[in-house]
N, C-alpha and C positions, 0 to 999 in steps of 0.2 A: 237254874237256867242253862240251856245248852250253849256252850261257849262258841259253837259254830253258827249260832243264829242270834247275834247280838241285837238288842233293842236299840232304838235310836236314843232313848233316854231312860234312865233307870233310877228315878227318885229325885228328890229335891237337891241332893248333893251334886247331881250331874247336870243341873239346869242352869241357864244363864238368866240373870236378872235383867230388868228393863234398862238400867244404867249400863250394864255390861254389854248389852246388844248395841246400844248407842255408841259406846266406846269402841267396840269392835268394828262398826261400820266406818267411823271416822278414821281410825288408825289404818284400816285397810285401804282407804282412798288417798290419804295424805302420805306421800312417799317421796322418792328421789325426784319425781316430776315437778315438785314445788320449786326446785332450784332453777328450772328452765322453762316453766309453762309459758312465760312471756313470749318466747319465740313463736310458738304456734298461734297464739292469740293475735299478736301484732302483725305477723305475716299474713294472716287471713283477714283481719279487720282494721288494722291500723289503730289510730286513737279511738275509734268507735268500739274497740275491744272492751272498753270500760263498761259499756252497757250490754254489749253482745254476750259477754261472759255470764251476765245475770240471766239472759234469756236461755242460754245453754243450760245453766243451772236449773231453771224451771223445767226444762224438758227432761233433764236427768231425774228431777224430783218426781215427775209424772211416771217415768219408766219404773223407778224404784217402788213407787206406790202400787203400780200394776203388778210387779213381781211379788210384792209383799201380799197383796190381796189374793193372788193365785196360790201362794204357799199357805196362806191361812185356811184355804179349803181342805188342807191335808195336815192338820195339827200333829205335832210330834213325829213328823216324817220328813226325811230329806229327799232330794230329787231322785236319788238312786233307788230308794224303796218305792217311791211313787211310780217311776217309769217301769220298774220290774213288775209291780202289781198291775199296771195298766196294760202292758204288752204281753203278759203271761196269762195263763188260765189256772184254775184250781187243780186240774189234773196234771197239767204240764207247766209247773212254775219255772222250770229251767228255760223254757222258751222266752219268758219275759226277761230273764237275765241276759241272754245272748242277743235278743233283739234290741235291748237297750245299750248294748256294748258300744256301738259307734258314738252315741252321745256321751257315754261315760268316758270312753277313751279320749274323745276330743276335749272334754273338760279337763281330764287329767293331764294331757299333754300341754294344754294351755297353762295350767297352774304350775307345772314343773318349769316350763319355759319362763313364766313370769318371775318365779323365784330366782332362777339363774340370771335373768337380765337385770332384775332389781339389784341383786348382789354385785354384779359386774359394773353396773352404772355407778352405784355409790362407791364402789371400789376405785373407779377411775377418778371420782371427785376427791377422795382421800389421797389418792396417789399424786394428783397434780397440785394439791393445796397443802397437805400436811405431811404425809408419809412418803416423801419424794424418793427416798432410797430404799423403801420397803418393797419387796417383790409383790406384785399383784396376787400371786398365788397364796401368799400368807394372809392377805386381807380377805380373800375369798374363802379360805378355809375357816377363818374365824367366824364369818357370817354363817356359812352352811353348817358347820359342826355345832356352833352355838344354837342355831335354829333347830337342828335335829334333837339336841339335848332337851329342849323345852317341848317340842312337838311330840316327843315320845310319850308325854303324859296326856291326860284326858283333856277334852275341849274346855272343861271348867278351869283348868290351870291356865290355859291360853287366855281365857276371858278375864281371869283375875289379873294377869299381867297387863292386859289392855286397860283394865280399870285403874291400875296403879299409875301407869305412865301417861294416861290421857291428859292430866293437868299440865304436864311438862310441854305438851305440844303447843300450848297457847303462849308460852313464854316469849317466842320470837315476835309476837304481834307488837308489843311496846317498842321493840327495836325498829321494826318497819315503820311505825308511826313517827318515831323520833327522826328517822332519816327523811321521811316525808315532810315533816315540819321544818327541819333544819335546811334541807337541800332541795326540796321540791319547788318547781316553778309551774305556774298555771299555763304558761305558753306551751309547755311540753305535752299537755293533754288536749290541746286545741289544734285544729277545729273538730267539732263533734258533728254527728249526724250527716256524714258525707256519703254513706253507703246507700245504694238503691235497694229495692226490695230483694232482687236476686242476690246482691252482695250480702244482705242481712241473712238470708237463708243459707248461703254458702258459709258465711262466717259462723253462724250458730252450729251448723253441721260439723265443721272442722274443729270448733272449740269443744264439742261434746267429748272428744277423745282425751281431754286433759282430766276428765272425771272418770277414773278407773278404779277397779277393785271391788265393785259392788256384787260381783258374781258369787262371792263367798256366802251370801245370805241363803243361797239354795242349799247349803249344807248346814250352816249353824242355826237356821230357824228351827230345825228339828229339836234343838235343845232349849228353846225359849221357855221360860217359866210361865210367861203370860203371852201366848201367841196373839191373843186378841189386841194386845197393846203394841204390837210390832209396828203398825202404821205410824203411830205417834213417835216412837223411838227412832224409827228410820227417817222420818221427816226432819226431826231434830238433828240427826246425824248429817244428812245431806245438806240441810240449811247451814249448819256450822261450817262444813267444807266450802260451800259457796262463798260465805262471808270471808273466810280465811283466804281463799284464792283471790277474791275481789280486792281485799286490802293489799295483798302481795302485788297484784297487777297495777293497781292505782299508784302505789308508792314507787314502784319501779319506773312506770311511765312518766310520772311527775319529775322524778330525779334525773333520769337518763334520756328520755325522749324515745320515740319509736325507731329512729335510725340507729341510734347507739345500741338499743336493746337487741337488734338483729345481729349485731357483731359480737355480742358477749356470749361466752360459753355457759357461765353460771350467774345470771343476773342477780338472783336473790342473794347469793353469797357476796357479790360486790356491793349490793345495797346495804347489807348489814355492816360491812367494813366502814361505811361512811357515817354510821351512827356514832355520835359523841355524847357520852353521858356527862352531865355537869359535875365538876369536881373531880373528874377522872377517877371515879370509884372503880371502874373496870377498864382494862386495856385489852386490845385484840378481841373485840366482841364477836368476831367471826369464829373464834375458837369455841366459845360458848354455844354459838348457833350450830356449829358442826356437831357438837356433842348431842344437842337436841335432835338434829337431823338423823344422827346415827341411831338414836333410840327409836325415832319414828320409822326409819327404814327397817330396822331389825324387827319391829312389831309387825309391819306389813308382811315381812317374810314369814313370821310365825303364823299369821292368819291365813295366808295363801297356802303355805306348806301344810298347815293343819287341815285345811279343807281337802287338800289332795289325799292326805293320809286317811282321813275319815271316810272319804269316798271309796278308797281301795278296800278298807276294812268292811264296809257294808256291801260292796259289790261282790266280794268273794266270801261273805258271811263268816268272817274271821272273828275270833275272840278279842277282847280288849287288850289282852296281854300281848297280842301281836303288833300293837301300835309301834312299839320300839323297834320291832324287826322291820316294819315298813319304813319308819322314819330314818333309821340308820342305814338300811339297805339301799335307799334311794340317793344317799349322799354322793356316791361315785358318779352316778348319772348327772346329778345337779352340778357337780364340780366340772365335768367334761362340757356340759352345756354352757356354763358360765365362761369357760375358756374358748369357746367356739369363735366369737368375734375376734378378728385379728387386730383391730384398732378401735379408737373411740368413734370414728365415723360409722364403722360397722355396728358398734354397740347402739348408737342412736338409731340407725336404720332398723335393726332388729327390735328395738324397743317400740318403735312406731308400729311394726308389724304385729307385735304381741298385743298392743293396745287395741288395734283394729280387730284382731281375732277374738277379743273378748266379746265383741258384739255378735260374732257368729255363735259363741257359746250361749249368750243371752237368747238368741233366736231359737237354737235347737232345744234348749231346756224349756223355753216358754211354749214351744209347739207341743212338747210332750205333756206339760202341765195342763195346757188348754184341752188337749185330747183326753187326758185322764179325767178332767172335770166334766167335759161333755159326756163322756162314757158313763160316769157316775150318775149324771142327771138323767140320761136315757134309761139306765137301769132302774132308777127310782120311779120314773114315769111309767115304765112297763110294769113294775111291781105294783104300783098304785092302781093301774088299769086292771090287773089280774084280780086284785082284791075286790074291785067294784063289780066284777062280772059274776 
C-alpha cells in the first residue's frame, strides 16, 4: 500500500466493535460540562428543566440518527474522503481536496479549540478544589501531553481505552442517588409545567447545547466493523447520556433548588460532597468523584484530539506513521490555546462559544454529506437511464 494514500480502515484489527462505538460516543459527550450543566438548564427553564432536558435529549437523538444514516450511505469512509470525492473529479482529484478545505479547516479548528477549552476548564476545577498550589500550566501539560501520547497510536487504541473506562463513568450515579434520597426535597422541584409553548421551545433549544461531542462520529464511523449496526449503538449511547444528565439534574434540583443552583460554580461536585455512605466506609466522596471525572475528561480529550489527528492524516494523504508527528506537533498550539483565557469567566464564555460552534460543524458536514448522497443518486439514475436506452 502506498503510504501517502492511507485507507480509512485496513482489516479487522483496525476496526471498532459495536460496544466500542457506543463507548466512544458516551465518553465523547460526558465531560467537564456535567459539573455545571444545571446552570444552563435552570437558567432557561427553571424547575421545568426536569422534563425539558428530556425533550432536548430526544431532539439530539433525532439529529444523531440522521447523521448516522447519512454516514451509513458511505461505509468505511470518513467525511474528509467523502467530501473530497464529491467535490473533485476523476481527472482532477486535487480540486476536491482544496474545495473541501474550508469544511475540513473549520472542523479541525473546532476540535483543537474543544480540546484546549476542555483541558483548561477541568484544570480550573482541579485548581480550585484539589491542587490549589499547583500551577495551572502543570495541570494543562499533564492533560495535553498525556493525550498526545495516546492519540499518536491508531484509532483502535483509542477505542480500546474507551471500552475499558466506560464502566467507571457510571460509578457516580449511586452517589447522586444517595444525595437525592438523603437530602432531596420535593418542594425544590415544584411547581412544574409553568412554561408556555414559546418558553418550552426556547428552553429545549438552549438545553441542546449541553449535549456536545457527537461530531466525532463523522471521523470514527469510517472504522466501524458493522456500519449497519451504528444506529442502534448510537441510540444506546445518546440514551445513556440523556439518563445520566437527567439523574444529575434531578438530584441537584431536589437538593439545592433552582435559586441556589444558579449561584453555584460546580453544583455536581457540591452534590457529591453531601452524600453520606452508611457506616462511613468512605470519606471525602468528592475525591473519588473527581478521579472519575478526570478519567472522563481525559477520555473526551482523546476522542476529540484523535478525530482531529485522523482528519489531518486523511486530508493530506499521509501515512499512518505520521500520526505521532501530527499528535505531538499540535501540542504547542493546544497549550497556547488552553492558556488563552485570562480567567475562569473567560473560560466559561469561550466554552459556550465552542459548544455553539459545534452546530456550525454539524451543518457544514451535513450539507456536504447530503450533497454527496444526492450526487450519487443522480449518477445512478443517469446510469440506469443510459442502460435502458
